[in-house]
N, C-alpha and C positions, 0 to 999 in steps of 0.2 A: 504494500500501499503505500502511495505516495506521501510525502510529508506535506501536510498544510498548515498554512497562516491563516488565520481567521480574523476578519477586520467588521467593524462596524456591524455587528450583532448581539442581538439581545440575548437573554438566557436561554429561552427555549430553544431558539435556532442554534447556539452553541451547544446545549445538551444533544440535538439531532446530529449535529455536526460530529462531534466526538465519538458517538455510537456509528457513524457511518465511516470514520477514520481510524478505527480501533484505538481512538484515544491519541494518536501522534498527531496533535492538533496545538499549535502555539496560538493564543488570543492575546490580540493585541488590545491595549487598553481603550475606553469610549474616548471619543472626542472626534474632532475634525480628522478626516483623512488627509495626510500629507499629499501634495501634489509631485513631490519627489520621491523616488524610489531610494535614495540613500537616506533620507529622512525617515521613511516607512520601516525600511529594515534595522535602522540604528535602535528600535525597540525591541529588538530579538536580544534576549538574554546571551544566548549561545553564540550567536553570530552566523548560524548555519542558515544558509538561504533555502526555501522551500521550493518543491516542484509545483507547487499549486497554491495560488493566493485566492481565497474565497471571501467576496465583499458581500456584506450583507444589506439589507434594506434600508438601514440608519444612515449611510452615507447617502448625500446629494447626487444626482445621477452626473452633472457635471464635473464633480469631483471624481468619481469613479471612472468617466471617460479619459480625463484628462491624465489620472495616473495610468491606465492601461496603455493609452497611446505610447507614453515614456516607456514603459516596461516593455513594451513589443520592441522598441529600439534597443534599449539599452541593456535589458534580462531576457533575450529571447528563449532561454531556457527555463522560462516560469510562466505556466499557463494561469489566465485569470477566469475564475468562475464568478459570476455576478447573480446573487439571489435576489430577484425582484420581479414584480408582476411583469410577464412577457408580452408587453404591447408590442404591435408589429415595428411602430416608429424608434422604440428602445431596441428592438433587434437589429433593426438595421444600424443605429448608431453605435451599437455594441460590437458589431462585425466589423466596421469601419476603425475602430478604435483597437481591434485585435483580441477581444474578449472570447474564449473558446467556447463557453457555454453560458446559457441563462436557464436558471431554476426557479421554480415558483417559491415562494416563501413558506407555503404550505406543504412543500415536499418532504415525503417520510425518509428516515435513515437509508432505506434501500435506493430510493433515487437520488439521494445525495451521493451515497457511495458510487453510483453508476456514474455521476458526473465527475467527481473526483477521479475515477478511474480513467473516463475518457480523457481529462484534462493532462492528467499523469503520463498518459501514453503520448498525447501529443507533444507535451514538453521534452520526453525522451526520445522522441523521433527527431525534433529539433535539435537537440545535442547531439545526435549521432550523425546529423548533416554536417553541423558545424565541425566536429573533429576530423574528418578525412580532410577538408579543406585546409585546417590548419598544418596537418601532417603530410599532406602529399603536394599541397599548393605554394608553400612555404606561407608568407605572410600577405595578406591584402589589408595592410595596416590603417588604423583609424589615424585619420590626417585632422590633427586638432588645430583649428586657427584662432590665435587670439588676438582680438580686433577691438579697435576703439576708436571714435570719431576724433578725439583729441589727444594731445601729448601731456605727458606728465601725470598719468592716471595709473600708472604702474604696470604696465602691460610687460615690460621686460622681468620685472620681480615677479609676475604671475607666472609667465612663461617659463622663468628657468627653475621655479620651484616646482611648478606641476611637472616639469622634464625629471627634476631629481626625483620627486615622489614615485613619479611611473616607473623609473630605473631602479627603485627600491624595491617595488612591486614585482617587477620581471626584470631581473639584469641581463644586460647587453642588448635590451630590446627596444630601446628608445634614441630617437635623433632628435635634435632641437636645430632649427632652420631659422637664423636671423636673416630677417627678410626687409628689415630697415634698411633698404639698400645704399642709403647715404649715411646715415647715423646710428647705425646699430652697435649696440653695447652688451650683446650677450657675452662677448670673450671677456670684458671687464667683470661682468657679474659673476661669472664662472671662475675667474682668476687664471684664463688660459692665454697661452701666447701661440697663436696658429701658425703653422707654418704655410698652410692653404686657407683661401677664404672663398665666400660665396661665387666671385668670378670665375675662379679655377674650377669650382663644382658643377659650373653651368656651360663652360667653354672647353672647347680641346677634348681630350679623349676620355675626360672624366663624363663628358655628356654621352658619350657613345657606347660606354662598356660600365655595367654596374659594378664589376669587380673592381676596375679602376677607379670608379668613384667613390668606393669604399675607402681605398687608400688616402682619398683627399680630405675624409673627415678628421677633425680631432677629438680626442678621446680624452674626457674628464677622468679624475680619479674615481670617480663613483662607479664608472661603467658607461655613462652617459657618452653618446657621440653628440658632435655638434658640426653644423657648417656655420662657420662664423662669418660675421659682417665684411665687407670690403674695407680695405685700410683707407681709402679715401671717398668721397661724394663722386669724384669723376670716375672711379672705376666703377664704384654702384651702379651709376646712370646706364652701363652697358647692358645690365641684366634686365632681360624682356619679359613679358606675361608668357610667352611661349617657352622660353626657359625654365620660368618657374612650374608651370604645368609638367613640363617633362621632369625637371628635377624632383618634384613631389610624386611624382607616378613611379619613379625609379626607387626612391627610397621606401616608399610603401610597399613594394615587392620584398624588402630586405628587413624591414622594421615593424614590429607590432604597433608601435605608436610614432608618429610624426608629429611633433609640436612644432608650430609655427609663429613668431613672434613677428608683427607686422609693424610699418610705419603708421603713425595717425593717418586718418582719413581713409580715402578709398582710390588709393593709387592705382595703376593698372597691374601692380604685382600683387597687392592686397586682394583685389578682385580674382585674380587667377588662383591665388590660394585659397579663397572662399569659394570660388566653383569647384575646386577638387576636394572640398573639406568634407568630412564625414561629421564633423561635429565643429561648432564654432563657440568659441567662449566671448561674448560680448560683454567689454569691461566697459566701466565709468567710474568717475568719482562722484561721490555721494553728495553732490551739490548742485544747485539749478542749473549752470551751463552746462555741467557735464550729463545731467539728466535729460534737459533738452536737445542736446546733440545726439544722445543715445537715441531718442526718440526719433529724431530727423534720419538718423542712419539705419534704423530698423524699417522703417517706411521704405526708404530707398531700396534697401535689399529685397523689402517683400516684394515691391513691384517689379524688381529685376529677377524674382522666383529664385534667389540666391541664399536662403536660410536653409540649411539642411535641419531634418529631422532632429538631429542631436545639437540642440541650443541649450546654452547655458547662460543665464545672464549673472554678472558678477557685479557687485556694489564695492569700491575700494574706498578706504578713508572714512569709513563710518565712524560717527562722533554723535552720541546722544545728546551733545550742546550745539549742534549746528542749524537745529530747527527742522530737519527734515527725517520723517520716519520711513520705513520701509513701506508702509501702506501709501504714503504718499508718491512715493517712487513707482510702486506698482500702478497706480492710477494714472501717472503723468505718461509712463512708457506703453500702457495699455497691455502689459503681460507680466508674470509673477518674476521676482527676485529669487534666485536659485541659491545664491552664496553672498555673504555679508562679510568683508573683510575689514575688520575694525583698524583704526590708525593706531600704528606701532612706532615707538621709538627705537626698537630693534632692527626695523628694515634699513635705515640709512647705514647704520652700522654693518648690516650683513651686506649690503651694495659696497660700501667702502673697502670691506675687507674681502670682497670677491669670493664669499662662501654664503649659498643661500640658507634662508632660516631652516629648511627641512634637511639640510645636511649639517647645520650647526648644531642642532640639538638643543636650541634655546626653547625654554618653556615661555609661551607668549600667547595670548589669545589670538594673534595672527596666524602664529604655528598652527593649532587647532583647524582655525576656519581654512587654512590652505590645504591641510589633510581631508578635510573634507571636500573639498573641490576634487581633490586627486582620487578619492573613493569612488566619484562619479564615474571615473574611466576604468581603475584599477578594480574595482568591485565585479565588473562584468568582462572578463576575458573571454577571448573566443573558445577556449576549450575549459572545460569543466571536469574535476576528477569525476569518477564513476557513480559516486552518490550524491555528486551536486554538492559536496560540502565545501564551504569557503567562508573565510573569515571577513566578512563583508568589509571590515577596515583594516584590511592586510597592510595597508600603506601608513597605519598609524604607527 
């Protein structure tokens, strides 16, 4: 029998689900259903991810559909079963969101058991499909583009710490690309002295042979690989959008994670990185100019159909004294905020020393939230162990 996590269910339904699942059920506490899979599974005491997430009728339909859509992208090995009145319009919306089954709230334990078994079999089938792809076709890596409309909001800090965290979770499987072609600072933020830089990686023999390309990467002591920024703005200007597309495509074949640090705004190189991205981290400072800029950028990218399914909104420099709440920001940008990074005195020290916070081991609220961001990616690798057991916050 599949392991089941039950959310938004009353005592009567919970009792029937326990009977249906032979007691292998983890019940989440009552309350609003988180829209983010990371926050949802943080509530699991043992950190073991389920095969089946069953959501009861006490959750609002919009919350369930939003969560299910994200789970379908981020956690394809988990099947969602919704307990609700099976109205035709809900069936259609549920199918679009990736929900595997819809069960009546009055279903008896036998009906619930059948739904759990169907959902568990679907989850197992998806994991079997993912595993051979990983083993035989190498990586079709996740390209995670960190973007922002404005400069000075911490893109390089976020990108370097994200890359360091992913390297800790999956050694030797992450590459960081400095795509701020004129003024990239990834090398300084990581304390690297690169022999080769971005123009070398996109021109000449490295652009034609993946094995040669790997010799042009700079390796960090953590095991992270990096394509460092150009030595001068003039050299960086020679990197085109086509170069970026070719580079990211090649790196995604060799690495599980390709993290891309971009320049402010929507340059041709940034647009190429967004076009190739499986995930985008939309970053803004938590102030009025930053939030307004983020809203404009989201609108433009939506019109261009360039926001991938894996969208992660991150607010940096959060300060309870600045007069803006997370709810204010969400209202202004028209979407939810996924991670809030507090203002921290440890960040400038980390940058000046060339040692990312997640490498330094500094205990700081900023470090905790950076780990939360890493967990959005590291908690859902392409291959799961046979029982799908994984510590959700493995990057911690």
